[in-house]
N, C-alpha and C positions, 0 to 999 in steps of 0.2 A: 509649814504645816506641822502641827504638834500632835503627839499621841496622847497628851494628857487629857483625862476626862474633863468635860465641861460641867458647869454647874447645873445644867438642865438634864443630866443623865448621860447615857452612852453616846458619845459624839459619833457622827457619821459624816464622811466626806465622799462626795460623788465626783469622780475624776472623769471628765469628758474631753472631747477633742475629735478632730477629723480622723478617719481611718488611716492608720500608718503613722500617727503622730507619736506613738510610744506610750500609750496609756498603761498597758500592762507592765512594760519595762519600768516605768516610773513608779507604779504602785509596788511592785516587788522590791525595787531598790529601796524605797522608803520603808517598807515593812521590815526589811533586814536592819535598817538603821535604828529603828525604834523597838525591835523585838525584845531587847533586854528590859524594857519598861513593862513587859507583860509576862511575868514569870509563870503564870498559870497556863500558858500555851498560846499557840497560834493555829488558826484554822484557815484553810484555803480551799476554794472550789471554783472551777471553771464552769460557769453556768451555761456556756454554749449558746448564748442568746442570739448569735448571728452566724452560727456554723451552717454551711450549706448542706452538709450531709448528715450531721448528727443532730437529733432533736434537742431542743432546749431542755435543760435539766428542770424537772418539776421541783417546786419548793419542798414538797414532802420527802423526795428522794435525797435532796441536799441535807435536810434536817436529820434524816436517818443516818447519813454518813457522819455528820457532825456528832450526833449523840453516841454513835459507836466509837468514834475517835476519842470521845471524852470518857469512855469506859462504861457506858450504860449498856446493860445486857439486852440482847435482841428481844427477849420476851417482855421486857419492861418498856419497850418503845411503842407508843400508841399507833394504831392503824391509820388514823386520819391526820391530815396536815395540821388543823388547829390544835389537836392534842399534842402533837410533836412540838409545835411552836411554843405552847405553854410550858411543856417540860423543859425545852431548851432554855427558855428565858429564866425559869426558876433555877435551873442548874448553874447558869452563869451568874446569878445574883451573888454579889459579894466577891466575885473573882475578877482577875485582871487578864482578859483574853483579847487577843488581836485577831480580827477577822478580815480576810481579803476575799471579796466576792467579785470575781473577774468576769467580764463580758456579760453583764446583765442585760436582759431583754427589755424589761419594763418594771414599773413599780410593783405590780402584782407578784412578780417572781421574787422580788427582794424582801418585801415587807415581812413575811413570816420568819425571815432569817435574822432579823435585827434583834440584838440583845436588849435587855432592859436594865442590866446592871450598869451603874455609873462608872465602874472601873474598866469597862470594855471600850474598844475603839474599832470602828468598821470602815474599811476602805472599799469603795465600790468603783469598778470601771464599767463604762457603758458607752456605746455609740449613740445612745439616746440621752437626752439631757436629764431625764427622770425628775422633771420639775415637780411632780406630785410629792416626791419624798422631801424636796426642799420646802414645799408649802406646808405639808401636814406633819412631817417627822422632824423638821428643824435641821435637815441635812444641809451641809455647806457645799456649794458647788466649787469645783476647781477645774477650770477649762485650761487645758494645755495648749499653749500657742506654739507656733513653729519656733525652733531655736533661732537665735540671731545668727548672722553670718559668722561671728567669732565662735559662738557655741557650736555651730555646725563644723567649723574647722577643728575645734577641740575633739569633737566626736570622731572625725576622720583620723586625727592624730593618735587617738587612743588605739585605733585599729591598725593603722599603717605605720605609726612612728613619726615623731616630729621631724626627723632628718629627711625622710622621704618626701614629706610635704614641703619642707624648707627648700629642697633642691628644685622643686617645680611649683612655685607659688601660683603662677598663672593657671597651670593645669588644675591644681587643687581648687582654685576659685571657680573654674569652669565646671568641675564635677559638682561642687556645691550648688551652683546655679542650675545646672541641668537636672539635679535632683529636687529642685524647688525647696531645698532645706528640709524636706520631709524625712524624718528619721528612718523610716522603713526603706525608702529609696536609697538613702545614704548607706544603710547597712548592706543592701544588695550590691551597690557599687563598690563598697569596701571589700566585700567578699570576693568579687571579681578580681580586684587588685591584689588581694592576699593570695588568691589561687595562682596568680602569675606575678610573683615577686620581681622577676627580671624585667617585666614590662615597665616602660616609663609611664608616669601618670598621664602624660599627653595622649598616649595610645588608649588609655581607659576613657579619657574624656572624648576623644574622637570617636570611639566605639559607641559611647552613649549618644553622641550627636548623630552618628550615622544610622543607628537603629531608629531613633526618633520615637517620641511618645512612650507608651508603656512597654513596648517590646524590649526596651533597654533594661527593664527591671523584672524580667521573668526569672522564675526560680522553680526548681523541681519540688520544693516544699511549699504546699499551698499557703502555709501561714506566713511565708516570706515573699510570696509572689504578689507584687503590688496590685496587678489587675484583679487577681482573685480576692485579695483583701478588700478592695473597693467593692467587688461584686456582692460581698456579704451584706454590706449596708444597702446597696441598691435593691437587692432582692427582697428586702424587708418593706419596701415602699408599695403603696397601692398604685393602681394604674394611673390616675391623674397626676400624682406626685412624681411618679417615674417619668411620665411624659414631660413634665415641666423641667425636671433635672436634665433630660436629654436635650431639650430645646434651648436651655440656657447656654449650651455650647455654641449656638449660633450668634449669640450676643458677644461683641468683642471685649466687653469689660472696660475698665477694671472692676466695675460694679454695676448693679442694675437696681432700679427702684421697683417697688411693688406695682405701681401703675404701668410701668414699662413691661414688667413681666406679665401683667394681665393682657396687654396687647400682644405680646409675644405668643402666648398660648391661646389667645382668643377667648378668654373666660372673664366673667365678672370679677371686679376687683376684690370683693369680699371672699370669693372662693379662692382666688389666687393667694390672698394673704394667708389663708389656712394652709394651702399647699406649701408656701414658703416657710411657714412655721413648722410643718412636718419635716421639710428638708433641713431646717436649722436644728430641730431636735435630733435628727439623725446624724448631724454633724457632717453632712455632705455639702452643705452651704453654710457660709459664715456671714454674720452680720456685724462687720467691724464698726459701722456707724448706724445710728438709728435710721431705719427705713432703707438702708442700702445693703445689698447682698452681693457676695462674691464667691467665686470658686477658686480653690487652689489650682495651680497650673496643671498638675498631674490629674486632678479630678476633672478639670476641663477637658484634658485629653481623653480621659475615660468616657466622659459624656459625649464627646465628639464621635468616638467609636460607636457608642450605643445609638446615637441618632442616625448614623449612616447604616446601621444594621436594622433598626426597628422602624424608622420613619422614612417613607419613600421620598423621592425627589420633589414631588409636588407639595408634600406636607412641609418639607424643609424650606422650599422656596416661598410658600405662603407665609410661614412663620417669619422668615427674613424680611419679607415685604411689610408685614405688620409691625415689626419692631423698628424698621426704618421709618415707616409712616408715623409711628407714635412720636418719635423724636423730631422728625421734620415738621410735622404740624404743630407740635408743642413749641418748638423753637420759633416758628412763624408767628404764632399767637403771642408768645412772650415778647418778640420784637415789636409788635404793634403797640404794646403798652407804653413803650418809650415815646410814642407819638412823634417820631422823627420822619414819618412818611417814607420809610426806607424801602419797603418791598411791595408797593401797591399793585404792581402788574405781574408779579411772579405767579405763574400758573402751576399750582401744585396738584391740580386734579382733585380727586376725592380720596379720603383715607380708605384703606382696605377694610373689608368687613371684619368686625371684631376689634377695631382700633378705637380707643377712647383717649384722645389727647388730653394732657393735663391743662388746667386753667389756673390763672393766677389773679388775685384780687388787687395786688399792688405791684409797682415797679420793683420794689425791694425783693419781693418773692421771686419775680422773674429774674432779677440779677443773681440771686442766690442759686437759682436753678441752673443758670448758664455757668456760673462758677463751678458748681459741683459736676455738671455734665460736660465740661469742656473736653476732657480726654475721651469721654464716651462718644461725643459727637464726631470728634476727629477719627476715632476708630470705625464708627458706622459709615462715615464718608468713604473711608478706604474699602469697607465691605461693598458699598454700592459701586465704587470704581472697579473693583476686582471682578464683580459680576455683571458689569456693563449695564447697570440699571440707571439709564441716563436721566430720567425724570427725577429720581431720588438724588442722583449726583448733583444735578443743578440746584434742587431745592435745599439740600443740606449744605452745599458749598456757600450759597448766598446767605442763608440764615446763620451759619457759623461765622462767616466773615464779618457780619454785623457786630457780633459780640466781640470778636477779636479786635476790631477797629476801636470799639468803645474802650477797650482795655489797653490800647496802644501796642498790641502784639503784632507789629507790622509783618515780620517774616512769616509768622504762622498764618496771617491773613492771606498772604500771597500763596502759600501752600494750599490753603483751603479753596481759594477761588480758581486756581489754575485748572483743576479738573473740569470745572464748568466751561472754561474756554475750550478745552480739548473736546468736550461733548459738542459744543456749538460748531467747531470746525469739522468734526467728523460728520455731523448731520448736515453740514452746508447751510446752517442758519446764520446768515451774515448779520442780522440784527442782533441776535444773542451774542455773536462773536464780538461785535462792536461794543456792546454793553460791558462784556467781560474785559475787553482791552481798556476801556475807559476806567473801570473799577480798579484794575491792576495798576494802571498808570497813576491813579490818584494815591494808591497805597505806596507806590515807589517814591512819591513826593516826600512822604514822611520819613523814608529811609535815606533821603538825599541821593537817590539813584537817578541822577539827572538824565543821562542818555536813555535809560530804560523808560523812565516816566514819560519823557517827551516823545519817544518813539511809539510807545503804546498809544498815547493820546493822539498823535498824528495819524496813526493807522485807524483809530476809532473815528476821528473826524472825517477822514476820507470815505470810510464805509457809510457813515450816516449821511454824508452829502450825496453819495451815489444812490442811496435808498430813498432820499428825499423825505426824511423824517425830521421835521423842523425842531420839535421839542428836544429830541435826542441831540441834534446838532447844537442847540443852544447850550446844553449842559456840557458838551464836549468843549466848546469854545470857552465856557466859564472856567472849567477845570484847567484848561491849557493856560489861561491867563493867570490863574493862581499859581500854577507850576512855574511859569516864567518869572513871576515876581519872587516866588520862594527861592529861586536859583539866582537872584540878583539881576535879572534882565528886566528891570522895572519898566522902561519905556516900551519895550516890545510887548509887555503884558497888556497895555492899554488897547492895542488893536483888536485882539480876539475878544476882549471884554466888551468893547463898544460894538463890535460886529454881532456878538451874541445878543446884546441889548436890542439892537435894531431888528434882528430876526425875531426876537421874542415879542417886541411891540407889533410887528407885522402880523403875527398870529393872533393877537388879541388875548393871549393867555396871561392872566394877571400874576399867577404864581411864578411862571418862568421869568416874566418881566421883573418881578420883585427880587428874585434871586440874583439876576444880573445887576440890578441896581445896588443891591447889598454888596456884591463883590466890587463894583466900581467905587462905592463909598469907601471901602477899605483901601483900595488901590490909590485913589486920589488923596486920601488923608496921609498915607505913607509917602506920597510923592510930593508933599509940600503944597497941596491944594485942598486943605481941609474944608474951605467953604463949599467946594463942589462935593466933597465927601459928605458933608452934613446934608446938603440938598438931596443927594441921591438916597441917603439913608432915610430921611424923613418921608420921601416919596415911597420908598419900599415898605416902610411900616404901615402906611395907609393902605397899600395893596394887600399886605399880609393880613391885616385886620378884615379886609373885605372877603378874603377867601378862607378865613378862620384857620390860620396856620400858626399856632402859638409857639411852637419850637423855633420855627424860622424867624418869627417876630422877635423872640428873645435874643437870637443871634444878632438881629439887626439893631436892637437896642445897644448891644455891646459895640457894634460898629459906630453908632451915633456917639456913644460915650467916648470912643477913641477920637472921633472927629472933633468933639468939643475939647478934649484934652489938647489936641494939636493947635486948636484955636486959642489956647490959654484960658479957656473958660472952665477952670478946674472944679469949682463948686458944682456947676451944672454937670460936668463929666462924672463926678463922683456920684451924684444923685441918679444919673442915667445908668451907671453901672449897677447901682442898687436895684434899679428896676429890672435890669437883665438878671441879676442874681435872684431876685424874688421869683421870677418866672422859671429859671433853671431849677431852683430848689423845689418849686411846686411840681415840676416835671420830673424831679429826682434825677436830673442830668448832672451827675457829680463831676464829670469831666469838664463840662463847660462852666460849672461853678468855679472850678480851679482856675480856668483861664480868665474869667471875669474878675476874680479876686486878685490875680496877679496884676492885671491891668489897672484895677482900681488902686492897688498899692503903688504902681508906677505914678499914677496921678497924684496920690498923696505925697509921694516923694518929691514930685515936681513942685508941689505947694510948699515944700520945706518941712513937712510934718513926718520926720523919720520914724517916730514911734508908731504913728498910724499906719505907715507903709509896712513896718515890721509886723504889726498885728495882722494885717491882711495876708502877708506872705507866709507867716507862721500858720495861719488858719488854712491857707491854700495847700501848704506842704503837708499838713496833717491829713487833709482830704485826699491829696494825691497818693500819699503812702497807704492810706486806708484802702483806697481803690486800686492799689498796685499800678499806678500810672507813672512808670519809671522815667519816661522822657520829661513829662511835666515836672516831676519832683526834682529832677536835676536842674531844670531851668530855675526853679524857685530857690534851690540851694545856691546857685550862682548869684542871684539877686541878694540873698541874705549875706553871703560872703562879702560881696562888694560893699554892702551897708556896714558890716562889721569893720571892714578895713577903713571906712570913712569915719568911724566913731572916734570922738575925741578931737576931731578937726573942726573947722568952721562948718556951720550948717550947710548942707548940700543945697545949692541954689537950683531953681527950676532949670532943667536942661532941655535944650531943643530936641535932643534925640532920646528923651526919656521913654518915649513909647516905642522906640524901635525894637525893643526886645520882641515885640509881637511879630515883627516882620521876619526876624531871623530865627525864631524858635520854632520847634515842631508844631506848637499850637497855631503858628501863623498860617500853616497850610491846612488848618482844620476844616475850613469851609470847602476846600477842594476835596479833601478825603471824605468828609461827610456827604458832600454832594454826590459822590460816586455811589454811596449806599442809598441816598435818598432818591436818586434819579435813575440809576442804571436799569431799573426794572419797569419804569413807567413807559407806556407806549404813547 
């Protein structure tokens, strides 16, 4: 930031940032650095725009003080503010003066104080953004961010000495973290450490942790008491904006969207957007990304104190339910767009009054929402768990699990679904318990947790059998067969698969029958009986078409392609994979696009066309990396590495086991894992 005058007249810089971020300190420091460039003088005024006890300085009074400091006789100073402003500007014309207007309330307070001479430079600090000055006066905004961890460390070192910090680096890091890197909080913590120079820094960090929240940053001087400094900004808010600020503490973060905030406060979206704009202008809330708002940790702690003081238990509970419902119903609707028939029987009930879930026009919009809200959903699930809100626990667990499985985040998927199992067990709901066990078992397949996967699936099957729910039992048998095959117990896998098919046929349910046929198609093809695999796959496709199940049909085309590959009918196999790919691409199922591309590459390699295989695998790898599918990406890299090692040798002949990658790779258990999502909630 330079103090040189700009071509359009007297430059103005508005310094903003959260309460306690060090706006005044920064402005004063910079003013000292550039003061020599303004030989005609420097003018400073604290406009007290946010002082709780002193009234804001009127522009006319500030102008009177400036004019007096510049040597204008009292009798020559006009009585009215416009007259004083005109005299002030004419007096500064042709002079080089530096002005520091600290703690401004709004544009109206500042405008009369701005010089007209192009040799002057004005620094303004404010807790509001003063966008009016930026728009109409050409002021330049300078938003102070939190210092980086290294900058915060340097701040402490200047106060406490580098040797003291070097002696206890872990304690110094804890102090910085507990202060949230907020300069004011760091200053208070440093003052405590300076007052007790014999105390180790670990004792200071432990004291900050023991006090918790803002109590650790109290000070006798109001200007350095963090809670008091925050209160000056809070007290400037109107009622609705203050209520939103308080209720934001009930959202776990790390950020919240405007639609979610609207549900949180139970207000229309257009009103909530205005309130968020007010909070952003007041620098109590930040907008690090377009449409996403966040609170500094210490401001969140302050908001938490306020909501427990001003909002009764019923209001806080209602707001919590609204924000949980917003994300739960939005996630449910987003999952439906993927057309994977994943949660058809999940009973979410009705949204709380005032909740307006978000809607999406495309799968890509839904995918971006899940990616952005991943941590938020996990935090909200923990909120529901901690408050024993069982229906929300179950709904959030299942809807979040679906996204995590699509992304191959297997450990996180287990963490998400486990609370739903605990709810079912606590409620004594054996059907829900069995569904959760089956879902967890299928996820454990992807992690190669053999004992856990089979144990969960065995318990699920036993419960379904006791309850006499045929459809659920069919799926349990199907997933068990996939697990056994995935773990190398190939012949054992046929028994539950065929038992499931017989049970499905006895019910007359075409979808269940088709899913079992699809599984058997894959099993038979991998076990050296591709003729049977092809027959099962073709029968399954006919049934899928009858029940209009495009996603499942696409998976079955992939199975048929694999059977054709094992029969040596490579041209037909490649064409069939193309059919599966077209369907997956239309459904925007990138994960299965990756799998079908891998297997088509296997087929092309078996045909002796190494370059075509490489093309498919490179394309699959790009998709896998773009979608953050780490397991699939590694599978493809292994294929490409093997191909590179064979380069320069004789053309690779068709291999009998060329398709076996599918059986041994994580994608090989895909039907088992996806079936858990697709079927665990269907009655």
